[in-house]
Structure formats: C-alpha cells, structure tokens
N, C-alpha and C positions, 0 to 999 in steps of 0.2 A: 257204592257210596262215595268213595273218593272221586270218581268221575263226575258225579252230580254236582259236588261242591267246586270242582275246577270249572265246570260249565257255567255255574252260577256267577263265579268270580269273574270269568271271562266277559260275560254278559254285562256285568256291572261296570267293568273297566271300559268296555267299548261305549257304554252309555254315558260314563263319566267323560270320556274323551269327546264324545259328540256334544255334550252339554258345554264344555270348556270351548270347543270350537265355535259354538253359537254365541257364547259370551264374548269371545274375542271379535267375532265378526260384527256384531251389532253394539260393541263398546258400552256394555251394561255398566252403570256406575259402581265404583267400588272395587272393580276387578282389574287391579294393576294399572289404573289410569292416574297420571300425574298431571295436574294442571298448574301451568306457570301463570300466576296472577299478573306479572309484569306484562304480558302479551295481550291481556284483555283490552279492548278499546270499545268506545261508545259507538253504537250503531247509528250511522248517519240517517236521520230522518228529515230531509230538507223539503219543506213544504212550499217552496217558493212556486209561483205560477209558471206554467209553460207558455211559450209565445211562438208565433210564427211571423214570417217576413212580412205579410200584408199588413199586420197591426203596427210595424215598426217604422214604416216609410209614409210619412205624410208632411204636407207643407209647413214650414215654420210659421207662416201666417199667410193671409190673403188680403190683398188690397182690392177694394171696390172703387171703380172710378165712375163718378156720376156725370161726367162732362162739366163744363164751365169751371174747370180747375178744382172741383170738389172731389174729396176722397174720405174714405174711413177704412179701418182695418179690422179684421177679425181674427181670433186667436184659436188654437186647437182646443177642443172640448166645449166650445160655446155652441149653441143650437144651430145657429145660422151657417157657422163655419162647417159643421158636420153635415148639414142638409146640402150645401153647395158641393162639398167634396165627394159625397156619396153619388150625387147626380153626375157630376163631371167624369168620375171614373167609371160610370155605368155606360158612358158614350164610346163610341169608336173614332179613333183618330188614324187616318190613312193618308198615303201619297205624300211622303215628306219630301220637300224640296229645299236643298241647302242654298243659303244666301248670306251675304255679308250683312252684318248688323246695321251698318250705317244706310242700307238700301231704303229703310224706312224712317221717317222723322217721328221718333219715339216720343220727343217732347210735346209735339202736337197731338199724337194719339192720347197721351196722358191727359193733356188739357181738355181736349174737345170730345173724346169718344167715351161712351159707356162700356163697361167691361169689367172682367175680374181677372186678377193677377195672382196666380198660385206660386208662392216664392219658397223654394226648398233650401235656402240658406247656402250651404257650401256645395250643395249639388247632390244628385243622385245618378248613378250609372243607368243608362238607358236599359241595359239588360236586366237590372233590378226594378226599375220603374214600370217595365212591361209587365211585371208580375203583378202590379197593383192598378194599372191602367190598361185599356185596350189599345196597344200601338202596333201598327203594321205597315208593310211596304215601305220600310226605310232601308237605304243602302248600308253598307258595312261601316261606312264612316259614321252615320248616325247611330248605328247599334253599338258602336265602340266609344261613343261619346258620353259625357255626363251632362245633366240638364239642371240649371239654377232656377229658371223661371218658366212658367207657361202662362201666356197672355192671350185671353179670349176676349175680343171686342167687337163692337159694331161702329163703323165709322159714320159720322153725321150725314154724310151725302150718299150712303149706300145703305140698302135694305138686305145686307148680307153680313155674315160673321166671318172674321179672320181669326185664325188660331196660329201662334207662334211659339216654338220651344227655343228657349235661349241657352246656347252652350256655356259650360263654365270658362270656356276659354276668353270669354269677353268679347269676341269679334264675329262669332257665327251664330245665325238663327236658322231654324228649320221651320218651314210653313207646312201645316197639314192642310193640304188643298182639298180633302175630302173628309172633314170633320163633321160628325153626326150632331150637329148643333144649329139651332135656330135663332132668329132675332129674339123670338118670344123667350127662349132659355135664358139669354143674356139679360133681358130685361127683368126676369124673375130673380136672377142671381143678384142684381142691383138692387131690387126692391127689398131683398133681406136686410140691407144695411141702412134703410132710411133712417132708422131711430138710433143709430150708434153715434158716438162722439166723432166730430169732425177731425180729420188730420190734415197738416199741411206739408206738402212736398218742399224739402230744403235742399237736397243734394241728391245725387245719383243713389237710388235705392234707400234713401232716408226719409221717412215721414214721421213727424212729431205730432202728438196729440195736442189739440187746441184747448181742450177742457180736461179737468182731472177726471180720473177713471177710479171708480170704487173697487176696492179689494178688501182682503181679510188678513189679519195677523192671527195666527194661531199658535197655541201650545199642545203638544200631542205626545203621548207615550209611544214607546217602542219596544221591541223584543230583539234579540240577536241570536245567531246561531253560535255555537261554542267552538272554541278552537279545536277541540277533539272531534266535533262533527265535521269540520272542514278538512281536518287531517284524514280522517277516514275516507272521506268523499273524494279527495284529491290524489291520495297515494294509493298504489296498487296493493301494497302490503304495509299497512301502518305499523305492524309489530316490528319492522326493521328501521323504522326512523327513530331520530334522536333529537331531543329538544335542547336548544341553546339559548341562554338568556344573555343579551347584550346590555350594555349600560343606559341605553336610551328607551327602556321599558318595551322592548321589542322581542318577541317570543318567535324563535326561528326553529322549523322542523325541516329535517333533510334525511333523505335515503342515499346520500351521496351522489345523486343525479338530479332529482327534483328538489326544489326548496319552497318553503311556505313561511312567510313573515306575517305575524299578526301583530298589528300596531294599534295605538291609540285606544288602549285599554281593551283590546279584544273586538274592535269595531271595523277595522279596515284590513284587508288581506292583499298580499303581493305573492302570487304563485308563478314560479319559473320552471319550466321544462325545457331545456336548451336543445337545440336541433342544429345539425351541421348546415353551413351556409349553402345554398344552391343558386345556380346561375339561372335557372329558368323563370320565365315571366310568371309573376303573380296574377292569378285570376281573381278579381273583385268578387264575383258571384260565389265561387267555390269557397272563398274564405269567409264570406258574410253567412252563407248557410252553415258552414261549420262552427263559426263563433255562436250562432243562435243555438245550435244543438248542443254545444258545450255549455253554455249558460243554462239551458233547460236542465242538464244533468248535473250541474255543479252550483247549486244555490238558487236557480230560478230567478224570477223577476218580481219586484216589489212595485206595483202599479205599472203606469204607462211609461214607456221609453220611446225615444225617437232616434233612428240610425243617423250617424254623422259620417259622411264620406271619408274613407281612410286616406291616410297619407302614408308615404313611404320613407321608412328610416332605417338605415343599415341593411337594406335588402329586404326588410319585412314590411308588411302593411300593419298599420295601427287603426284598428276599428273602435269606434266609440258609440256608445248608447247613452243618451242623456235621459235622466229621469224627470217626469213631470209630476207636479202636486196640483191637482185640478188642471187648469189650463196653463199654468205656469211652468216653464222649464226651471230646474233647480240649480242654484249656484251654492256651493258650500262657502261657509264663512270661515276662512282660514284662521288657525291651522286645523281646524276640523274638516276631515275629508268625508263628502257624502254626495250622492246625486248623479253619479256616472259609473259606467263600466268601461274598462280599457282592455282591449285584447291585442296582442301582437301575434301575427298569423304568418306561417310559412308553408305554402303549398297545402292549405287546408289543415294545418296543425297548429294548435295553440302553443306558443312558446312562453308567452307572459299573459297573466291574468290579474287585473286589479279591480277591486270592488268593496263597496261597504257591505257589511253583513248585518246591517240594521234593518229592520221591517217595521214600518210605521204601524201604529194601531189604526183600527178601522174608523174610529171617531175621535174627534178633537176634545180634549180636556176644556179648552176655553177658546173663544173667538172675539176679535175686536175689529171694528171697522177702520180701515185706513184708505187714504187717498193718494194715488200716484199724481203728482203735480202735472199740470199741462200748461200750455200758454207760454208766456215770456220766461218764466222760471225755468222750464224745461229746456227752451231754447238757449238761454244764457249759460245754463249749466253745460250743456253740450259744447257751446262756443269756448268755454273755458277749460274744457277738459284737456289734461296735459297730453294726451295721445290722440287729440281730434283728428289729425291727418290719417290716422290708421283705422278709423271706425268705419265698418262696412254695414252695421245694423244696430238699431235701437229697439229694444223690446221689453215688455214687462216680464219680471221673473220674481223668484222668491230666493232669499238667503236662507239657509238652514244652519243653525248653530246648536251645540250641546248645551243644555241648562242642567248643571249638576245638582243633585239633591242635596240639602243642607244637612240631612241626617241619614243613617243607614235604611231608616223606614221610609224616607223620602226618596222616591225612585227619580233617576235621571229622565229628563224630557227633551225634546226637540223643539225649539222655537223657529217658526216659520214667518218670515218677514218679507212682505211685498217691496220690490225695488224696480227702479228703471235700470236696465243693464245695456251693455254695448258688447258686440263681438267685434274683435279687432282682425286686421289683416292675417295674422299668423294663426287665426282660429281660436285664440284664448278669449274668455269672457270676464268681464269685470263690472262691478256695481257702478253705476253713474249717479244715481239720485235715490235717497230714501223716501219712502211714503211718509204722509204726515197724517197725524192723529186726528179723531174727530168724527163724531156720528153724522155731522152736517157737512154737506158738500161745500167746499170753499166757493165763496160767491165771486163774481167777476171783479178783478181787481185786487182781491185778496192774495197772499202769497200761496201760489200753487193752483190758484183759480184761473178761469178763462179770462183772456183779455176782453176788455169792455165792448169792443167791436166784433164780437166772435160769431154773431148770428149769421145764418146762411140759409138762403132759399134755393133748393135745387130745381133743375128743369122738371116740368111736369108736375109741379106743386108739392114735390117731396121736401120735408123739412129736415134739416141735419142739425139738430141742436141738442141732442142727448137726452130728449124727453121720453118718458116711457110711453108706450101705446101699443096698438095692435096693427098687424098688417095682414093682408090676404093675398098670397102669391100662388098662382096655379091651383086655386081652390083649398089651400092648406091655411088654416087659421093659426097664427103665431103671435106671441107676446114677447115684446123685447123690453127689459126693464132698464133703469139707469145704470145699473151696475155693470162693470165689464164682464164679469164671469162669476160662476158659482164655484166655490173653492172645494166643494164636497168631492171626494175621490170616487 
C-alpha cells in the first residue's frame, strides 16, 4: 500500500514539474511575471505614403517657346506639363557629344525657334536622371555630370530636331545626336501651351508672367504623429531613452548616442545619429536611395515632393525634398517650419533628419480665389527686390502658416496662401509678391493686371492671350482653362 502511495505522489510531482515548466516557457500571465510600466511605449503606426525615386525627380517648370520671341511656362501637376513630361521621358536619347555652351547662339534659339525647355532648377545628377529618362551612350564625364536644363527645339531653317542637355557648371552642353524625337513631336508640345498666359524673357533663366495667374487660398486641417510614435520609430530601444525639457519648449529624447528634438508644439523634429567622419568620396546615388528608404521607414511622405540636388557641408551631403501643394512648391512662413525634409548623409547612412510631422487633411475647409499679379507690377517688384542680383528663378509657390484655434474645441489649421517666390544663388527661397484677392481677374491696367498692350498672335495662328479653349494635338482633345492650376491634391 505504501509503495502505491509513493508512486502516485511521484507521478503528481513529475506532472507538477512539467506544468510549471510549461508555464515558465510560455509566460502565462500571473505566474511570477512583473511588468515595469515605465518601459511601456506607444507602438509606432506611421501611415505616411511610400515613395520611389522615379516620382521624386521632375522638372521645376517647362518653358514653351513659340518663336517670334513668345513664351509660356507650365508647372508640375498641370495636365499639359504631365503630358509633355510623360512623352519626353518615354523617348530615347543617345550619342551624347560634349561642347562649349557658347557654341550655340541661345538667344537666337530662344527668340526664333519653337521648342520645349525642361528646367530642373539646381540640377539632377545624370546617374539619377537616367532612372527617369532613357539616356545612353554618354562618356564618363557626362555620366558624372549634373543636368540643369534639357532644351528640345526645331530651328526655323531646318526640318530637324536638336536636343541639348545643359550642365550645372554653366559652361558645358551635351547634344544628343540620336534623340528619338520628330518635328511633329515638338509642334505638339508647343501646341499644348497655346492657351496659357504669356511670359516675357527678362534675364538669363528668368521669365515673368505678362498676365495675372489664378490660384487658390485655402484653410485646411491636419493631423500629426505623436512624439512617442517618432521616439519608438527612430530609436532601437525606446525603453532606454530619457526625455529632457529645455526652456524653449523643445522636448529632447536621447539614448546617449542618438538624439531627437521635438519642436514647435510637437510639429517639427530634428533627429541626429552621429557617425565618424570618413575620407571616402560620397556617391550621390547611394545617398539618395538610402534617404528615400529612410523616409519610407520613418514617417513616410505627405503628398508630392521634388528632389533637390545635394550640397556638401562638413564632408556630408545634404539632401532636400521639397513638398508640393497641388502644383505649388511649399514655402513655410517663419517661424512656422513646414514643407521640406532635410537629410545629411554619409556613405549611405543618415546622420541628421529634419522634417515636419504634420499631415494635411485630404480636403480643404475653405477656398477663395486669388490672383498672382503679372505685368508691370511683377516686373517692378522684382526690380526693386533687395537681393535682385542673387535671383536665379521666379516661380509661383504657396506660403503655409499655422492658424491657432481660438478655443480648445476649435482645432488648429493650416492656411495656404499663393505667392510669387524667388530662388537665390545660395539655394534659399523667399517670398517676392503676395497674391491679390478677388473673384474677378484684374483687368488690363489695374494693379496686378496685364499691361494694356499685352495681346500677342503667335505663328501659325496660335493665340496667346490666356483665354480658355480647347486644342487638339496628336488626336488628344484637351481643354485649358484661364486658371494656372487646380489646387486639389
């Protein structure tokens, strides 16, 4: 009898031991587990859009040359801009021959030849441009260069197309002697711009609108990522970070190596992850691909952005992506920071990351018509600008500012206001001239309106007066309105 009791007791002890082992292995709740609440953190669910290189490289604008010294400009996001760019990047450009810029009389080409000029602003490295367009048969010098403009034109005396790529060095051009383009292609490109507002060439790379351009001022809501979400997303182990509050309403998180500053009420971040300096040459393409992947993984993209060629500072490359609202590049109205992402790169590693963590709502709360002045008012404003000698581009943009709610129940908003802006030689951008209010287009002679002698008839019967109408190019029926662009995102 005693032996049976011992056997039953032994079996019970073995079973209890196995059960305890099971509980320990699978961490069943309530069995010796202590939870440290201070180490809990918010699971990062960052829903920003993913992006790829092909969508981040596109011209800052396009100039359509009609001959007889007549021109117009198209901006990203407008139908005709997109049509032309899609067709151009579907063509092949081969056999690049290097030449000096002065080998061609560009003033004569601008005044007399029909054509399209794709302008990339500060430039795009050929290595990256080749991912967007079909470029081949260029030597190593061409492959290592950066391109500011692509000019496709038909000379008046020839039934052939010439295509030139302009280096950012300001002295070199590359002719594509075997470009897959025809005279009919160029004529179609020019035809797309026949109903757009006329522009006047005033200085190298500067064109000013002769007529006011219609735009929209909007008020729009937004959401933000929380500091806890960004902390969890950017630090390998958020549980070991500590928070520091400084006197300027800046929240700082650090794990003794990396740092995250959250500024302007939790709407702007600065992340640093220092790396030792290296002597090796930075490869732009490697850093750009790495920066895109980093943004995809750490916040994503709010709307459309354009790649800005990097500069070098302290042995690191600074890469910038400028945000667009509709067809307008975004300028932040200081002290509010918004509208761009900055990354400092070293051998494919992000050492600094600055961005807004504000995400605009899908629809605007309100919209009002505004007019960007043209004619003599725009010309006089540029002439009187304090840094006129540094201006490299004049373009339509939007200023974005924060509108704080009056009560706790009244949420903060963003106000988006159209402006004329300038890009300066150092790469900075500033407001030049504000839009004017009014549902009616300013008449000729009124402030911001066209000059009274502004009418123009283009070769071939094309009218360039800003009037709405329809055109038919290559069998595609299109309609162009009097407005510059549609502000919907």
